[in-house]
N, C-alpha and C positions, 0 to 999 in steps of 0.2 A: 839780405840774409834772413833766413827763417827764424822767427822768434819762437824760442822753445817755451811751450806752455809749462808752467811749474806743475809739479806733481802734488796734488793735494793729498794729505794723509792725516790720520788720527794717531796720536801717540798715546798709548795706554800709560797712565801715571800710577805709581811712581817709576815703574820699570823702564818706560820709554819705548816699549815695543811698537813698531810702526805698522799700522794697518793702512795699506794704500787704497786710495779710491781709484776705480777704473776710469782712466781718462776718456774712454769711449762711451761712458754712461753718464746721463744727465742727472740721474737720481740714485741714491743709495739708501736702502732701508737698513737701519741698525737695530739689532735685537738679539734674539737667541734662537738657535736652531732647535726645533722640537719636532722630530719626524712624526711623532704620534699625532700631532695636530696639523701636520703639513706645513710647518713654519720653517722657511728657509730664507732668512734675511740675507742681504748682500754682505753685510758685515756682522759676524757672529761673535758675541761677547762671552759665550759660555767658557772659553779657555781662560778668560780674564776675570773670573768671578761673577759673571753676569747672572747666573742662576741665584746664588746666595746674595748677590748684590741688588736684587730687586729689579733687574732689567726685564721689561716686557718682551714678548715674542716679537712684536713689531712695535718698537719703542719710539723711534724717531726717524726722520728722513732728512738727508742732506741733499739739496738740489743745486745744480749749477744754473745760474741765470746770466743774462748778459752783463750784469753789474758785478757778478762774483758768485758767492755761495750763500745759501740760506739754510737754516735748519728749522724743522717743524716737528712738534710733538704729535705722535700718532695715537692719541688717547691712551697713553701709558698709565699704569697704575701709580708709579712713583715719580712721575713728572720728569721734565727735562729742564736743566738749568744751564744758562750760558753766563759765565762770569758771576756765578752765584745768584743770578736773577732767574726766577721761574718763568718759563715761556708759557703764555696762556694758550690753551688749546685753540686750534683753528687760526692761529697767527703764525707768521713766519718771522724768524729772527735772522738778521744779517750776520754772517760769520766773517771775522777778520783773522788774519794770520796771528796765531798765538792765543786765540780765545780758548778759555777753559770750558769744557762741556761736561756736565755730570748727568748720567742716566742712572736713576736709582742711586746706588752708592759707587758706581764705577766712574772713575775720573779719566777724562781724555783731554788732550790738547790738540786743537786744530792747527795744522801747519800747511802753508802753501809755499812751494819753492824751497 
């Protein structure tokens, strides 16, 4: 039987709006759309308070690896936190189901399956 790949998604807290990650893409840039500067991230947090919440245009990137998923800060102004720990620039942090991600002041929960 075909094993169904779980659909990874980000839940915007506290509302719980689900932002689906495209299963055909290996990496997703999270940030905010800014047509003036040509910024069109894969996942746009403007509708969820990204602008006033201090989310950078290209804030972080979630990548799929053979082991699972990792997140990396893309030199954001207000940092990326996973489970309240700041990710150091230039390092990747493994993501597990249920991890809390904070970009600036926008809170997300990473879910798989």
